[in-house]
C-alpha positions as a printed NumPy array, in Angstrom:
array([[ -2.25 ,  10.532,   8.826],
       [ -4.232,   7.756,  10.42 ],
       [ -3.196,   4.149,   9.921],
       [ -5.856,   1.665,  11.011],
       [ -3.55 ,  -1.26 ,  11.699],
       [ -4.601,  -4.854,  12.33 ],
       [ -2.322,  -7.882,  12.592],
       [ -4.353, -11.077,  12.605],
       [ -1.464, -13.486,  12.108],
       [  0.895, -14.604,  14.889],
       [  3.969, -14.848,  12.627],
       [  6.377, -12.159,  13.804],
       [  8.453,  -9.891,  11.607],
       [ 11.931,  -8.653,  12.633],
       [ 10.822,  -4.994,  12.788],
       [  7.793,  -3.   ,  13.961],
       [  5.412,  -3.312,  10.996],
       [  2.961,  -0.683,  12.244],
       [  5.672,   1.948,  12.678],
       [  7.304,   1.15 ,   9.323],
       [  3.976,   1.107,   7.474],
       [  3.084,   4.52 ,   8.882],
       [  6.475,   5.959,   7.873],
       [  6.254,   4.56 ,   4.337],
       [  2.615,   5.594,   3.865],
       [  3.339,   9.142,   5.028],
       [  6.375,   9.339,   2.751],
       [  4.294,   8.152,  -0.212],
       [  1.679,  10.827,   0.445],
       [  4.389,  13.497,   0.674],
       [  6.12 ,  12.164,  -2.449],
       [  2.875,  12.42 ,  -4.402],
       [  2.088,  15.851,  -2.952],
       [ -1.239,  14.771,  -1.501],
       [ -2.733,  17.979,  -0.054],
       [ -4.876,  16.135,   2.503],
       [ -4.398,  14.249,   5.692],
       [ -5.331,  10.665,   4.861],
       [ -6.608,   7.483,   6.441],
       [ -5.464,   4.037,   5.313],
       [ -6.336,   0.622,   6.729],
       [ -3.676,  -2.095,   6.812],
       [ -4.324,  -5.75 ,   7.581],
       [ -1.449,  -8.207,   8.025],
       [ -2.452, -11.785,   7.426],
       [ -1.353, -15.242,   6.271],
       [ -1.008, -16.764,   2.804],
       [ -4.125, -18.804,   3.525],
       [ -6.276, -15.762,   4.294],
       [ -4.956, -13.574,   1.474],
       [ -5.527, -16.528,  -0.894],
       [ -9.208, -16.508,   0.089],
       [ -9.427, -12.742,  -0.467],
       [ -7.627, -12.947,  -3.802],
       [-10.06 , -15.626,  -4.959],
       [-13.089, -13.699,  -3.712],
       [-12.213, -10.205,  -4.942],
       [ -9.997, -10.856,  -7.969],
       [-11.023, -14.388,  -8.962],
       [ -7.372, -15.453,  -8.78 ],
       [ -7.016, -18.755,  -6.953],
       [ -3.651, -18.345,  -5.231],
       [ -1.982, -16.437,  -2.455],
       [ -0.515, -13.057,  -3.34 ],
       [  1.792, -10.681,  -1.528],
       [ -0.427,  -7.602,  -1.308],
       [ -3.957,  -6.538,  -2.143],
       [ -5.022,  -2.915,  -2.565],
       [ -8.586,  -1.673,  -2.289],
       [ -8.729,   2.007,  -3.295],
       [-11.66 ,   4.07 ,  -2.057],
       [-10.883,   7.006,  -4.366],
       [-10.885,   6.737,  -8.145],
       [ -8.197,   9.098,  -9.394],
       [ -8.724,   9.949, -13.054],
       [ -5.043,  10.865, -13.241],
       [ -2.722,   8.964, -10.892],
       [ -1.48 ,  11.042,  -7.988],
       [ -3.734,  14.02 ,  -8.725],
       [ -6.289,  14.947,  -6.097],
       [ -7.676,  18.261,  -7.392],
       [-10.922,  16.669,  -8.541],
       [-11.816,  15.991,  -4.895],
       [-12.484,  19.7  ,  -4.292],
       [-15.724,  19.448,  -6.267],
       [-16.571,  15.745,  -6.514],
       [-15.022,  14.196,  -3.436],
       [-17.387,  14.935,  -0.57 ],
       [-17.919,  11.28 ,   0.301],
       [-14.183,  10.577,   0.04 ],
       [-13.502,  12.204,   3.392],
       [-14.085,  10.852,   6.89 ],
       [-17.1  ,  12.737,   8.295],
       [-15.514,  13.17 ,  11.742],
       [-11.805,  13.685,  11.048],
       [-11.94 ,  15.201,   7.562],
       [ -9.192,  12.809,   6.434],
       [ -9.157,  11.486,   2.886],
       [-10.244,   7.841,   2.969],
       [ -7.67 ,   6.345,   0.606],
       [ -8.456,   2.67 ,   1.029],
       [ -7.334,  -0.657,   2.402],
       [ -4.12 ,  -2.655,   2.131],
       [ -3.756,  -6.365,   2.917],
       [ -0.269,  -7.885,   3.158],
       [  0.707, -11.536,   3.574],
       [  3.411, -11.82 ,   6.238],
       [  4.323, -15.226,   4.773],
       [  5.044, -13.578,   1.412],
       [  7.087, -10.798,   3.045],
       [  9.496, -13.382,   4.457],
       [  9.423, -15.653,   1.396],
       [ 10.045, -12.857,  -1.126],
       [ 12.728, -11.184,   0.989],
       [ 14.671, -14.456,   0.963],
       [ 14.041, -15.01 ,  -2.755],
       [ 15.144, -11.483,  -3.733],
       [ 18.094, -11.418,  -1.341],
       [ 17.081,  -8.437,   0.733],
       [ 15.701,  -7.85 ,   4.216],
       [ 12.1  ,  -8.476,   5.291],
       [ 12.001,  -4.784,   6.268],
       [ 12.807,  -3.772,   2.69 ],
       [ 10.241,  -6.198,   1.252],
       [  7.526,  -4.976,   3.609],
       [  8.318,  -1.313,   2.864],
       [  8.214,  -2.079,  -0.858],
       [  4.785,  -3.712,  -0.556],
       [  3.395,  -0.77 ,   1.43 ],
       [  4.778,   1.727,  -1.109],
       [  3.448,  -0.379,  -3.996],
       [  0.002,  -0.537,  -2.47 ],
       [ -0.054,   3.156,  -1.54 ],
       [  0.627,   3.995,  -5.182],
       [ -2.325,   1.786,  -6.153],
       [ -4.499,   3.65 ,  -3.642],
       [ -3.445,   6.906,  -5.329],
       [ -4.446,   5.698,  -8.793],
       [ -1.31 ,   4.081, -10.195],
       [ -1.377,   0.71 , -11.907],
       [  0.972,  -1.603, -13.771],
       [ -1.207,  -3.273, -16.367],
       [  0.634,  -1.715, -19.319],
       [  4.454,  -1.735, -19.683],
       [  4.702,   2.078, -19.492],
       [  2.524,   2.143, -16.346],
       [  4.668,  -0.581, -14.8  ],
       [  7.893,   1.341, -15.511],
       [  6.44 ,   4.513, -13.973],
       [  5.223,   2.691, -10.89 ],
       [  8.575,   0.922, -10.465],
       [ 10.405,   4.248, -10.78 ],
       [  8.234,   5.849,  -8.109],
       [  8.584,   2.868,  -5.743],
       [ 12.368,   2.916,  -6.141],
       [ 12.577,   6.666,  -5.531],
       [ 10.379,   6.483,  -2.439],
       [ 12.425,   3.69 ,  -0.877],
       [ 15.728,   5.336,  -1.834],
       [ 14.601,   8.612,  -0.246],
       [ 13.85 ,   6.655,   2.917],
       [ 17.214,   4.86 ,   2.686],
       [ 15.5  ,   1.465,   2.543],
       [ 17.679,  -0.265,   0.   ],
       [ 18.173,  -3.765,  -1.349]])
């Protein structure tokens, strides 16, 4: 797996975010049984910058914790079989990796939400990466049943990695 990692915000986190993001992303791909090597881009930024992106791309005028920009439209979440026939442009022309999409995380929100929920910044960050990876693989939480399924998967992924509250 390739993680294109960029940290544009000087606020430091008490762990190595690139290493943790790679571990969580790889675990998510394994959990979902993705048959391909994949490429994901991750940008760490501030509340101010993610606020601008949220307003521009989602027309929501506030900061958020994470934004997900999938590059593959899975008809069924977590199923990649359709790519055999229809997914030619979903793969990097040089590496052959599946181009899953982009993740943007607010480092301010990682620290704020960790304190609010009473767990470590490492756990909050891992949760946000797992959450976003599931979005990149076609999961959503617009309907109550979808939300329950996504929450179950996030919890299982983090528990398997022993990243607990």
